[in-house]
C-alpha positions as CSV (number, residue, x, y, z in Angstrom):
1,M,35.6,2.8,7.6
2,A,32.8,1.1,7.2
3,D,30.1,2.2,4.8
4,A,26.9,4.3,5.6
5,P,24.1,1.6,6.2
6,I,22.2,1.0,2.8
7,A,19.2,4.1,1.5
8,D,16.9,5.2,-0.9
9,T,18.3,9.3,-1.1
10,P,15.6,11.6,-2.3
11,A,16.6,13.9,-5.2
12,S,14.9,16.2,-8.7
13,Y,15.8,16.8,-11.3
14,K,14.3,20.1,-12.8
15,V,11.0,20.0,-14.3
16,V,10.9,22.3,-17.6
17,G,7.3,21.4,-18.3
18,S,5.1,19.4,-17.3
19,E,1.3,18.9,-18.9
20,V,-1.7,16.4,-17.6
21,L,-2.6,14.4,-19.9
22,L,-5.9,12.3,-17.8
23,R,-8.1,13.3,-14.9
24,T,-10.0,10.1,-14.9
25,G,-11.9,11.8,-11.9
26,R,-11.6,9.2,-9.9
27,V,-8.2,7.1,-8.0
28,I,-5.2,8.9,-10.8
29,D,-4.3,11.0,-13.1
30,I,-1.9,10.9,-15.7
31,R,0.9,13.7,-15.9
32,S,3.7,14.3,-18.7
33,D,6.8,15.5,-17.2
34,Q,9.6,16.9,-19.5
35,V,13.1,16.6,-17.2
36,V,16.3,17.4,-17.3
37,L,18.6,14.6,-17.3
38,P,22.2,14.9,-15.8
39,D,24.0,15.4,-18.9
40,G,22.0,18.8,-19.4
41,S,19.6,16.8,-22.5
42,T,15.4,16.5,-21.5
43,A,13.5,13.3,-21.6
44,T,9.5,12.5,-21.2
45,R,8.8,10.6,-18.6
46,D,5.2,10.0,-17.6
47,V,3.4,9.9,-14.6
48,V,0.9,7.9,-13.2
49,V,0.0,10.0,-9.5
50,H,-2.0,8.6,-7.2
51,P,-2.8,9.0,-3.8
52,G,-1.0,5.7,-2.3
53,A,-2.7,3.3,-0.2
54,V,-2.2,1.3,3.3
55,G,-2.0,-2.8,3.6
56,I,-2.4,-4.9,7.1
57,I,-1.4,-7.9,7.6
58,A,-3.4,-9.4,10.5
59,L,-1.6,-12.0,12.5
60,D,-2.8,-13.9,14.8
61,D,-1.9,-17.5,16.3
62,G,0.9,-17.9,13.2
63,K,-2.0,-17.3,10.4
64,V,-2.9,-13.8,8.5
65,L,-6.0,-12.6,7.2
66,M,-6.4,-13.0,3.4
67,V,-9.2,-11.8,1.2
68,Q,-10.0,-12.4,-1.7
69,Q,-11.2,-9.8,-4.8
70,Y,-11.6,-9.4,-8.3
71,R,-9.0,-7.0,-10.3
72,H,-10.3,-6.2,-13.5
73,T,-6.5,-4.6,-14.5
74,V,-4.8,-8.3,-14.2
75,G,-7.6,-10.1,-15.1
76,Q,-7.9,-12.4,-11.5
77,L,-8.6,-12.4,-9.0
78,L,-6.1,-12.0,-6.0
79,W,-5.7,-12.7,-2.2
80,E,-4.7,-9.8,-0.9
81,P,-4.5,-8.4,2.8
82,P,-6.9,-6.1,3.5
83,A,-5.9,-2.7,2.1
84,G,-7.8,0.9,0.8
85,L,-7.0,4.3,-0.5
86,L,-5.6,7.1,0.8
87,D,-7.6,9.4,-0.7
88,E,-9.9,11.2,2.4
89,P,-8.2,14.5,2.6
90,G,-5.7,15.4,6.3
91,E,-6.8,10.9,7.9
92,D,-3.8,9.8,9.1
93,P,-2.8,6.7,7.5
94,L,-3.1,4.4,10.4
95,V,-6.6,4.9,10.6
96,A,-7.0,4.4,7.7
97,A,-5.7,0.7,8.1
98,Q,-7.7,0.9,10.4
99,R,-10.6,1.7,9.1
100,E,-10.1,-0.8,6.4
101,L,-9.2,-3.7,9.2
102,F,-13.6,-3.3,9.3
103,E,-14.5,-2.8,6.5
104,E,-12.9,-5.7,4.3
105,A,-12.7,-8.0,7.7
106,H,-14.5,-6.9,9.9
107,H,-12.2,-7.4,12.4
108,R,-10.0,-4.3,15.3
109,A,-7.2,-5.1,16.2
110,D,-5.0,-3.8,20.0
111,R,-1.2,-3.5,18.6
112,W,0.1,-1.7,14.9
113,D,3.4,-1.6,14.2
114,V,4.7,-0.8,10.6
115,L,6.1,-3.5,9.1
116,V,7.2,-2.0,4.9
117,D,6.9,1.6,3.3
118,A,7.5,0.4,-0.3
119,F,6.9,2.5,-4.3
120,T,4.5,-0.5,-5.8
121,S,5.7,0.5,-9.7
122,P,8.2,3.6,-8.8
123,G,9.3,3.3,-12.6
124,M,5.9,4.7,-13.8
125,T,4.0,6.0,-10.9
126,D,4.4,7.9,-7.4
127,E,2.0,5.2,-5.2
128,A,3.5,5.1,-2.1
129,I,2.1,2.3,-0.1
130,R,2.6,1.7,4.1
131,I,1.9,-2.2,5.1
132,Y,1.1,-2.2,8.7
133,L,1.3,-5.3,11.5
134,A,-1.6,-5.9,12.7
135,R,-1.5,-8.2,16.0
136,A,-3.8,-8.4,19.2
137,V,-6.8,-9.0,16.5
138,R,-10.4,-9.5,17.0
139,P,-14.0,-9.9,15.4
140,A,-16.0,-6.7,15.4
141,E,-18.6,-6.0,17.7
142,E,-19.8,-3.1,14.8
143,P,-22.6,-4.0,12.2
144,R,-20.9,-4.9,9.4
145,Y,-19.6,-2.5,7.0
146,E,-22.1,-2.5,3.9
147,A,-19.4,-2.4,1.4
148,T,-19.8,-2.4,-3.1
149,E,-18.7,-2.9,-6.2
150,E,-15.9,-5.9,-6.0
151,E,-15.7,-5.6,-2.3
152,R,-18.9,-6.5,-1.5
153,D,-19.1,-10.7,-0.4
154,M,-15.5,-10.5,-0.9
155,P,-13.9,-14.1,0.9
156,V,-12.4,-14.1,3.5
157,R,-9.7,-16.7,5.1
158,W,-7.7,-17.4,7.8
159,V,-4.2,-18.2,6.2
160,P,-1.2,-20.2,8.0
161,L,1.8,-17.7,7.5
162,E,4.1,-20.5,6.2
163,E,1.3,-21.5,3.6
164,A,1.1,-18.2,2.8
165,V,4.5,-17.1,2.1
166,A,5.0,-20.6,1.2
167,A,2.3,-20.1,-2.2
168,V,4.1,-16.1,-2.5
169,L,7.7,-17.9,-3.5
170,A,5.3,-21.4,-5.3
171,G,4.4,-18.0,-7.4
172,R,0.4,-18.3,-6.3
173,L,0.2,-15.0,-4.8
174,H,0.8,-12.1,-6.7
175,N,-0.4,-8.9,-5.1
176,P,2.8,-6.8,-3.9
177,M,1.3,-6.3,-0.7
178,A,0.6,-9.4,0.0
179,V,4.3,-10.5,-1.1
180,M,6.2,-8.0,0.7
181,G,4.1,-8.1,3.7
182,L,3.9,-11.7,4.3
183,L,7.6,-12.2,3.3
184,A,8.4,-9.5,6.0
185,A,6.3,-11.0,8.8
186,Q,7.7,-14.3,8.4
187,H,10.8,-12.4,9.1
188,A,10.1,-9.9,11.8
189,R,8.6,-13.1,13.4
190,D,11.8,-14.7,13.4
191,A,12.9,-11.7,14.2
192,G,11.3,-11.8,17.6
193,F,9.3,-8.4,16.6
194,R,12.5,-6.6,17.2
195,N,12.9,-3.4,15.8
196,L,9.8,-3.3,14.4
197,R,9.1,0.6,13.8
198,P,6.1,2.4,16.2
199,A,2.3,2.6,14.1
200,D,3.2,7.0,13.8
201,A,6.6,6.2,12.1
202,V,7.3,9.7,9.9
203,W,6.2,8.1,6.5
204,P,8.3,11.5,4.3
205,Q,6.8,9.4,0.8
206,M,3.5,9.6,1.6
207,S,1.4,11.4,-1.2
208,P,-0.6,14.8,-0.1
209,W,-2.4,14.1,-3.1
210,P,-5.8,13.0,-2.6
211,G,-6.7,11.0,-5.2
212,S,-8.1,12.9,-8.7
213,K,-12.2,12.9,-8.1
214,R,-10.8,14.8,-4.4
215,A,-8.1,16.9,-6.4
216,G,-10.2,19.9,-7.4
217,T,-6.5,21.2,-9.4
218,R,-3.8,20.1,-11.2
219,P,-1.6,17.5,-9.8
220,S,2.2,18.4,-8.5
């Protein structure tokens, strides 16, 4: 009998105590849980509670659209796909992705598919991300979005997909959405874009939590 297809499995150990250690009032909170392990012992697990995010691999004529953004945490200017937080309560992730492609890169796209779903660092945060593949990409006709802070005047560049993938494998690109999205986009293209999930595919891992600024109550 053949093995079942490999897949992650929802599971939940019993939590006997939980405390919010830090409420930032911005994006994340930090929570500490007391978890009962299978042998009956308990362990402390600290969780960075995060609203999640979407990213967009915009592909046109064999090139991908990349933006360069300063990331203070790692002290680097990173080349990344357009991306944004899911911190608008009730916003559909596809709508969020379409908005971010416009706001960060001033482009629109007529064809959308799901490329990758992932947890960015499941050992420390519940951040879940969805990366879309956008095709039939075109410059936006509306006035450009007025960005602020690190997003003001971000460089935008179209890069050949092969060149971007080579940069990942050579250790020159490090943003996780870029790494996952670019490799997946190359695979999808080489497979003739077959078996991509539709843009409205179910996403049970998506967090319902809208971020510390908007939450107002203890994160679950």
